[in-house]
N, C-alpha and C positions, 0 to 999 in steps of 0.2 A: 267788080261780082261778076262771079263766071254768069253763063246764061242758064245753066239748070239751076244755080241756085237763087238767083232774082227770079227764076220762075216758080220757083218752092216757095218765096220767101212772100211776091204776088198772090200764089192762092192761099197759103196763112195767114196773110192778112185779109183776105175776101173774109174766109171764117172767121176768124176773131170776131168781127163783127155779128156776128149770129150768136145764139142763145147757147146752143154748143160748142161752139169753139171756144167760145165763152170758158163754159166749163169745162169744158178737156184742157183745157190751158191754166185752168184755176188748178184741177185734181192735182196734172203733173206739176205745178207748183208746189203744192203742199205735199204731196208725195214726195217727191224729190228734198225736201226739207226740211222732212218731217222723219221719214223711215230710216234712209242710211248710217245705219254704224250705232242701230240703236245699241245696242249690246255691248259695243266696247267701252262706253266708259263705267268705271264701277259704280256702286251704288255711294251714292255722298254719308258719310258718316257723323252724328249715331244717327239723325233723323230718317233718311232713306232705309239705311239698315235695319235699323227696328220696327219700321212698318213691315218692313220684309220677314222678317223675322217671325212679326207676330201674325199678319195673316197667313202667310205661307212661305212656310221655311221650306229647306230644300229637303223633297222627296225620302232622299236618302236617313235624313231628320225625320221627316214625321211619320214616316215608316216604322223607324226604332223606337219609337216614342213608345210612352203609358198608353194603353187605351184611354177614352176619354168617356168619363159618366155616360151615360143614357141621356138624351134628352128631357129637361124637365120642362111641363106646360107649365106656362105666367098666367095668373089670372091677369088679365089687362084691364080688370077693375082696380086693380091692388096697385097702389103707390109705390112706383122704384125707385130707387135714385141710380140708376144706370141703365142702362142698354140693356135687353133681353136679348137670347140668344137668336130671336126670328124678329129682330128690328130689322128693319127695308127703309127707313129716309136716313140719308148719311152715312150708310153702308155699301154705296157703291167701290168707293174705294178698295176697302177691303175685299169685295167678291171678286173686281178687277181680277187685282193682284193673284188671287190665287185661281181664276181662269186662265191668266197667262203662263201661270207658273207649271199649271198642268195641260199646257197646250206643250209649252216649251220649257222645261228644267232649268232658266239662267237668267242672269238680269233683260237681255233681250225682249223674253218671252214676257217676263212680269211686267214690263214698261210696254208690250205692242197694243194691249185694250185702250190705253190710253193716246198712244199715238194714233190710232182709229178713231177715236173721240174728238182727237184734235185736226186731225182730217175732216169729217164732220161737221167740226164748226165754222171752219173755213169757208168750206162749200156751201152748209146755210147760211153765213152773211155774205158772201156774194149769190147766193141767189135770190137772198132780200134785193140787196141793192141794184140786183138786176131787174125784179120785180117793176122798181120806183125808176129809175134811167138808164138802164136796158144792158147790153154786154159789158162795152165799154165801164161799167163803174164796178159792173163785178168784177172785171178784174183789177181794179186798182183798190177796190175793198180788200181782196185778197192778199194785193203784196202790202198793204198799210198794217194789215191781219199780223200775219205774219212775223212782220219785221218787230212784232211786241213782243218781249219777252213771256207776258205773264200767257204769250198762248203757247210759244216755241218749248218754252220750259218748262209748261206743265203738261204740254204734251209727250217729253220726252223724259218726265222724272216720275219718282211715285210718287213726294209730296206735293200732291196737287188735288183742285178740285175743279177739273177741267171735263167733268162728267156735267157740274151747274151749271158750264156755262155754254156746253155744246146741248145740255137739253132746252135753257134757257131760247137759243139760239132757233133750233128747231121746231120749239116750238112758236115763234116770234114769225117763222118762216110760213109754217102751216095755216095760223091765224090770215096771216096775209093773202097767201096764195088762195086761200080761200074766200076773202072779200072781194078778192078780185079778179073770179073766177069767169069765164066765159066772154073774156073780151076779145076779140077778134080772131078766135078759132072755131072749129067745128066742133063737135058733138063728141067724136072718137076721141083728139085730144082734152078736150074739157074732161074727160072721165079720167080718162089717165091721168090728168092732173090735179083730179082732184085726190084721186086715189095715194096719188103720191105726196100731196098735202095731207089725209088722213093717216098716211102711214109715218108721219113727221111728228104729226099731235101726239100718236101714241109710244113711236121711241122716244120722243121728247119729253114725255110725261115721265115713264121708264125713268130716265136719264137725270133728269130734272129733281124727282122726287128724292130719287136713291140718291143724288151728289150734293143737292142740298139740301132737302127736305122741302116740306110744304112752303114752308115762309121764300126764302131764295130760290128755291127750285121751282116753284107755281105760281107763287100771288106778284112775284117780280115783274116777268115778260106778262101774263094775262094782265094783271092790271095796268103794264104799260100798254100794252097796245091798246087795251077799252079805253084807256083815256087819251089816249092819243084821235083813237077813230070817232072817239065821240065830240071830242074837241076841235079837231083838224082831222077830215075825216081821209083814212087811206086806202077807200076804194077808188076805182079808175069812174069817169063818169058814166053817167049810166043808170037804171034803175034795176039793177037785179038786188031783190029782196034779201038775198042771203049777205051779200057787201053789206046793203044796210043795217040789217040786222047783228052780224055779225059781233061790233063792237059791244052791243049790250049784251049780246051774250056770255062774251067774255067779262063783263062789268058783273054779271049776276054769277059766274062761277067764281071771280076772284071774291067777292063780298061772301057767298060761300063758305070757301076755303078759311077767309077771315075766323068765319064763325067759326070755325071747328077750332083754328088754333087757338080763339079768346077760348072755347067754352075750355079745351085741354087745358091752357095756361093758366086760368084764373078760376077762382071760387067765392062765395057767399061767403063773410061770415059776420059776424056779431062784432063792431068795431068796440077796442078795447084801449084804456087809455093809456097814452105812453105808447103808441105802437109808430114805428118809425120803420121806414120812411112813413108818411101820416098815410093811410091809404085815400083814395077816393070811394065815395059810398053810392048806393045805387038805392032809393026802397029803404034804407034808413040802415041798408046793409056795408061791412065795408067790401069792398076789391082787392082782393091780397091773389097774388100768386101761390098755389098749391104747390111749387116746390116739385114736382115729382117729373118721372120723366112721361116726355110727349112724343109720341109716337106719328104722330103727326111732325112737330118740329125736328124731331132726333135729335135733341140735345135737353139739355134742364133750365126750364126760365128760372135764372137768379132772383129772389124775391129783392136783394141789392145792386146795383150797377158796380161792377167791373171799372172801379176808377184809372186803372192802370191805360185802357184807352178813351180816350176823350172822342167827343164828337165828331175833331176832322182826323182822326188819325187813318182813315183810308186814304186821306187825299195824296199821302208821301207816297203807299201804294200804287194809285193810280197813275202816278208820276212817273216815277223809275219803271212802273210794269209796264206802261204802254209807250214806252222811249223808244224811239222820237217824236214819233206824231202825235202822242196822244194831247198835248197840249195846242192843237189846230182844232181839239173835237169842237169843243165850245163858238167857239169863230164860225165852225162849219153850219151847225146846227142853228147858232142864228143867222147865217146868209142863206140857208135852205127856206128857214120858215118865214123873210122878211123875202125875198129876192127871189125864188125858183117858182117855178109853174107849182099847177096841182099835185101832178105828184112828186115831185121833189119838197112841197112843204110836208107832206105826209110820211117821206123817211125823214126831215127831219125832227116833225113832230113825234114819230113814236121812238126815234135813237133818243130826244129829250126827253120823253116820259121813260123810255125805260132806262135812263142810266140814273136819274134824282131818284125814282121808287128803289132801285138797285142800292145807291149810294146812301139813303134814309134806310132800308133791311138791312144793310149789312154794317152800318156804325149799330143799330137796334142790337144786331144776334151779337156782334162782341162786345157789348155793354152787359148784356141778359145773359149769355148762353157761354161762346167762346169766341176764340179764333175763326174767322173766316175769308179767303181772298175774295177779291172784291169780282163777280165775276159777269159785269156786261161790259167787258172792254169791247167783244164784239161790235156792240152798239156805236160806239163811239169809231171805231174802223169801218162799217156802214156810212154814216155823216159824210167822215171823210173821203170816202171812195166818192160818193153821190155828187158830193160837193166838188171834186176836185174834178170829176166828168162835166159838171155844168158847168164850171169855168173854161174848163176846154171849147165845150160844145159854143159857147158866147162871144173866146176867141175866135174863133173858126166865122162867129156868124160877122161879128164888128171889127174887120180886117182891116177895109178900108174907112175906119172913123175915124175923128182928129180928135177926142179927151184923151189925156193921160190919168189913169186907174191911179192916182195919189192916192187913194185909200188905199188899194192891194201894194201899192208900193213900201207905205208904213209897216201892213200886214207881214210883207218879206221880212223886212228888216226887226221887227221883234221875235218873230219864229226864227231866225236865224239866232237871233240874241240869247233866247229861249233855251234853244236847243244845244247851245256851246253852254250853257249856265246849268243846266239840268245834268249834262256830258260829264263839266267841271267836278258837279255834285258827286257823281257815281265814280269819278275816277279818286276823288277828296275820301270818300266815307264807300268804300266797296264792301263792305259788311254789310251793308243794306241793299246789294245787289245779289249778294251770298245767300242775305237770308229772308229775299223775299215773299218765300215759297213755305217759313215754317214760324211766323207768327212771333209771337213774343221773345223767344229764343232767339240767339244772334251763334250765326257761324263765321269764324275769323275768315275773313279771304286771307290767306295765302300770300305773304309779303315776295316769298323768291318764286313766285310763278312767272315765267317770261312769254312772251312770243315775237320770235325777230329779233330778240336781246334788248327788249322793250317792254314794259308790265303789262301785263299781260289785260290790266284795268286799266290802261292807258286809250287799248283799241277802243273801248264804249264812246270815248270821246272822240276817236280821229274817224272810224265809221261813222259815229251820228252828226258828226260836223259834217262827213263828207253828203250827207243825206239835207242837211240843213242848211245846209251854201247850196246845196241843188235846186229845192226848192224854194229859198227865202231871193236867190236872185233870178229866179223863172218868174217872181210874182216883180222885182223889181225894174229887171229889163223890156217886159214890155209893150209897146207903144204902137199903139193904133195907127193908120194913114201909110201913104202909100211913097213916101220920101225915100232914099237909100239908104239914109241911117236907120230909120225908121224899121223897114224890111230888115235889113242885118242887126238891130235886138230882137227883132221877134225870132230871127233865126236862131238867137244865142239863146235867146228864154226857152223856145223849144228842146235845143238842146239841152241845158241845162233844167229842165224836167225830167228829160230823158236820165240824165246823173241821179235828179234822187230818186227817180222809179228804181234803177238799179244800184245806187246808195241802200236803197229799203232792201234787196233781194240780198246784198250782200251782210247788211244786218241780221239777218234771218241768220244766214249760215254764220254768222259768226255765234247766235249764240248755240246754233245746234251741233258748228263739228270744230269751234274754240273754245268756248265758254268754257261749256259743261265738260267736255273731254278730257281740255287741258286741266281746270281746276281739281278733278276728280285724281289727277296723279298726286296730288297734296292732299283731298278729303276723304279718299276711299284709300281702303286698305289693297285693292285689287294690285296696283303697280307692286308693293311692297311684295306681294304671293309669286308676282311674273317675276322679280327681280329674284326670289327663293326657287325659283323653278329653274332660272336659267342656270344659275352658278351651284345648284346641289347636286352630288352625286346619288347612287341609289339609294346608300345606305348611308346620307348622311340625316339623320331626325333634326326636327326641331320642334323647339323649347319656346308654349306662348305665355306670357304675364301677361295678366290685363283679359276685360272683358272684350270680344271680338265680337260677339255675336255669333252669324254660323257663316260670319266671312269664309273661314278656312277649309270648310266645308264645299262654300262656294266655291274656289280658288285655288285648292287645292288638290291634289288627290292625294298628299301625305295626311297621316292621322298623327296629328301633333300631338307632343306631351305637356299638357295644361297644369301650370305650375302657380304657388298661389302667394309667393311671396320673392323679393329681391333676391334673399339668398340662394332659394333655389337655381336662379340665372347664373350666378355668381358661382356657386358650385356646378352647373350645366358646364360652364364656360372652361374651369381651369381645368375640370375632369377631362375636356373633348383634350386639351395642350398638355396633359401628361399621358396621357395613350397615343400622343400622333396621331389621332384623328380628327374629324372635324363637326363642326355641332352650328346649330344657328337657332339666334335666339329673337323674339319680338318683345320687346316691353314698350312701356309707356314713355313717351319724352319725359315728365317731369322725373323719372326716377334715374336720371340721366347722370345727377352730378353723384347721387346716394353710389351709384354702382361702378362710377369711376373710381370711387373711393374708395370701395371695399374691395375692387378688384387689385388695389397693391401694383405690387410686379407684375403680376401677372396681364400678359397681353392679350387686348380684343380689340375690334376695330365695327365701326360704324360701317356697314354695306350697303346698306339706303337709309335716306335722310329725309325724303321728300315728305312724307306722312306728317300732317302737322299734331298728328296724338302720340304713333308708336314710331318704333326705331326699327330697324331691321340688324340684329348683331350677328357676328362669327369672330370665332377665334381664332382663323385665317383668312386672309385678305387675297385668297387665290381669284381670278380674273375679274378683279375690279379693281377700284382704289377708297383709301381708310377716309369717311367723308364727317369723321369725328369733330366738335367742331373743341372738343375737349382736348384730346391729343395735344394742344401748342399750347394751350389756356390754362389749364391746371397740372403743374408737374409735380415732379415726390423727389425733383434735385434743384440743386439751385442754376441756371442758364448759363450757358461757357462764354458768350458774347453779352457786353452789352457795351451802349457807347458810353454813357455817362453814369456812374457814379457818385452817393453823399460822400462831402469828407467827413463827415463825424455822423449815427446811428439817427434816423428820422424814424418816430413808433408813433403812431397812434395809440392811445388807451391801452399799452403797452402788451398789443395782440396784435399789431399790422406792425411791419418796418417795413418802410421802401428800399429797397436795396438796388435801384438803377433805374436805365432808362434808354430811350431812344428817340431824340427830337432833333431836325434840323434847326441849323444855326440860321438860316435865312428863310423866308415864305415871299411869297407873292401876293401882293392885299387882294382880297376878293377870291384867290385860291383856297380850294381844299389841299391839305395835308395830313399824312399819317404819322403819330406819333405812339408808342408802345410804354406803359409804366411795367416794370416788375417787383412786388413784396413777396413777402415772406408772411409767412401767418404763423405765429408764436403761440397765441390761444387761440381759441372760438371767437369768432368774430361777432357772430347773435347780430340780430334786425335785419334790417334792409338797409345798405346805407349806396349814398349815389356817390358818385367821382366826383368832385370839386376841382376845376381847371379855369384859372383867371387870368387872362396875359393883360396884364396892367401899364399902360402905356397911358400915353396924349389921349385916349380912351382905351375903353376893356371893351374886348369880347371873350368869349369863353366856351370851355370844350366839356361843360356838365354832361355827365353818359354814366348810364347805367355800366357798371364794370363786367366787362368779356361778353358785351352785349345781352346782357340781363342771363346770360343760359343756367350760372348757378348764382342767387344772390348770394350776398356775403354771409348770410347767415349760414349757409351750406360748408362757407371754407372752414376746414379744421387745421390744427396745428399740424404743421413739416408740410402744408402743400405751399407751393410757388407760383402765384399767379401770373398768368404774361396776360396785360389788359390791352390788347392792338385796338385802336380805335381812328377816327379822322375828325377835326375841324376844321370851321371854314375860319378863314387868317379876316376877319372881320368884313370889311367892305372898299370895295372903288374906295369912299369917300374916305378912308382913314387915314389920320396922316401917317407917312414914312417913321421908322425910327425905332428905338430899340422897345421890347416887350418883357416884361421879369413875368414871370409864371409861377403862380401861386396855387400850391394845391390843399387837398385834405376831404375830407368826407364829413355828407350832411345826411340828414332827414328831415321829413314834416313838409309841408305844404306853407304859401307864405299866408300871413306872414309869420308863422308860427315854425320857422329855420331852428334848427338845432344842428352845429359842429360836433364832428368826432374829436374829444380831447387831445389835442397833441401831448403825449407824456416825454418826448427826449428829441431832441434835438438844437441846432446852434441857437443861439439865444439872437445872433444878429439874423436869421432868417426868418422868426417866427411872428406872427403879431397876434393883438391881443382878439382873433376871432378865430384862432385855431388853424390860422393859416402858415403852408410853409413856402418859403419861395424857397426852386431849386435849379431854377436857369433863367437865361433870358433869351427873348429868340429877335433878329431883326427884320420889320417889316419892309419890303421893298415896294 
């Protein structure tokens, strides 16, 4: 390392151990991982798009809209079933989107307030850890927190409740700072510290109440601090009156807030026979939910539970939302409470109480009010960061001891297994990751999304496994003692934990700069409009079928022609071709099959197909390539070349005729091979039939599949269509016996055990069986 670089590194290392050096490092990390490219990904549709359009439509749209009616005063004592115009609880997201839009009428402008709240959350969490365990604990906490998708994605997307998490973290920071005030520094610094703590409380109250309402935004963090402070004091050693009193003051405030909620949510009424659910009683009066909008809760408290949310419904959100470190949080809290010094015990107590109360409140909220995102994930990061710092400190103190930490070896192995297991689940069920911030709705993962020729979803497992392997190996490799082998293992262990920290930063960068922007190409219409802008000439118009919200205004300067039917799209494409001009059209993906049929002999092209909801079409393919999946799958004339043809007609239900196939004569066991089936539609098929493909020999393997990749179900096939169905089959397994396998084909519908095969209406008698299958050829398995 060159001298100046080494000197700079040494200087930075010295400052990193100070509170200001650590805080600067945390700020740089948070800004670098949250802010860059904030506006480059398009708004995910429909959820982000709907929120933006509802709360803060483009200024051009808002200015041209019909003037709103004058504000109506609402009687605060009246029982309303919806949020009044001046509601504040849980309205922070809408207000923040408007504020960001007014600052910059762009996707990045709308996201900026949430990015700022995300950075504040990281700073506050690091500050709490630094209060309990020093500068290094603050940096470790920030690294762990930034790796969590609940932190990064909420900071960079509109569908979020980052205000609840930010407000809660600021409240806890302010309470902890005031309870530990005046230890080790003079009056001036103490005054500055107190002022910052009070400012954190004020901002935390505003954000917490606006983001999560009184229950999730205020009661949870204040009650968590109170419980921890009373049961396991979180103040420093000493007799500070403020430090002693703070937990009790917090408990009184939490009790008052709960009282306000109870007063607003419930009322006493005479009990009535048959009331369900059976109410609790007080002084002979039934305690029942009043069913009115609560200005404190920020919602309606249901009399009955929403059974779609079970009592452990938040666990999955916590597991996936805090990947890869979250699984370690319970262990970290327990280790701090059992083996930490007084300060670290305080950190363990407050994070445990905060997390537990948040879990209970979130479960109750989801069953009685509606979806909520678990907001105590910063507490998990704080516990992990403080425990990691304690682990590193103990290693530095015990480098010459002789015992082997068998428990940590087991913990390292379990952590590695858990990370790989959760990463595998997120790879296998990526819809859970894409839907992390939208509740009971589901946003399908775009299966075509790739990064470096690998599915984007697999990088969750790769990067998460990299982090898990680093920290797991660090725990498993560490050995105390002075032997050369133990010294080498300690060096490897130290290197491994550096790998884990680096992996965490890469994980955070993955969520910010890979997952969100790469998937936005498929779940946002922005990429589709960008393609249109690249291909179009000034006089070429755009026709849109379907509801895209205000996306056209946001992503293009062209005023599109909105049409209400598929016939309008067909006419626009055909008219442009007849006039030798060019037109672009956007239509829903689900309309492609019918549109393909109605276009008949008129040529059209799919010039952008990545969006999971819409397609960009044109009557010319100039400047790009045709991406129409039906161009070679549904033809209006018989295919010219087919390797194999039936010697006699093979027809199912007088509707569907097999006219040929391309099938290899020999295939290798365990390998995949491609085959094509050719059909002629003689009558409308109807229904949704699956293609049956049985390769029967010494054993059976099959190639059952949805024809033409399920792009157009059989119910959409019409007389005169020629279907070209190309698909891939796995040739059994390596243990399958070699030899000849007969291919039996057909169509079936239903589920086990209620299968139903389409009737064979015509075929050679020696090629059919009693199950309406037809044998068409044989292959040799080698």
